[in-house]
C-alpha positions, 0 to 999 in steps of 0.5 A: 878682322885685324889686330886693331879690331879684335872682338873682346868679351868677358872671360868666365871664371872657368873659361880656358885662356891661351892667348899670350900677350904681345912681346915687349919691344923697346925701340931706339930713339928715332923717328917712326910711323905710328897708328892710333889704335885706341882713344879713351876720354878721361879727366885729369885731376890736376897737378902742380903744373896743370889744373884739372882738365879733359884728357885723351888717353891714346894707345899708339902702335909705333912701327919699328920695321924689322925691330918690331912694334912698340905700344905706347900710351900717350896723354893729350891734355885739353888745356890752353897750356898744352894747345901747341902739343894738341896742334902738333898731334892733329897736324901729324895725323893730317887733320890740321894744317900748320897755322890754321884753326881746327875743331878736332874730329875725335871720332876720326882719331882711332885708326889715324896714322902719322910720324913721331919722334920716339925716346926712351923713358927711364923710371924706377919700378915699384920693386926698386929696379930700373925700368925703361919704356918708349915715349913719344917725345914729339909728333912730326908734321907730314912730309912736304909733297915733292913738287913735280918739275914743270914739263917742257920748261927750262930747268936751271942747270940741265942741258 
């Protein structure tokens, strides 16, 4: 069992509790690898910019190396207005190639990995104080595979 597959259960009113929550880590702006640890299907009720639609709520662990890991909640709205954002997410996790149509395999999303551009979201807390959290600014495509040089052939600039 690892941190992503921990067994959960209901806690009784008189049960002993002891497990501390994870420390909050705020990573600096930058590019990081990530893993999707949870996917919830939900319904977006609509706003001034986007009508009601299906929504995927992703829990994503962003690996900051020595700095620690940041847990980010990210919403994917299933609407034609956000289709480009959906495509970039599925390209990042390797389900889609750029420019090709895709029927998402939602069952394969949890556990998938990719790279993202992380930013810092500044907000005002309910008590009026300033707050900061990480947010995914953009999902990045997988790195291009490096072409191996042709063996035994002529390579310009090498003697």
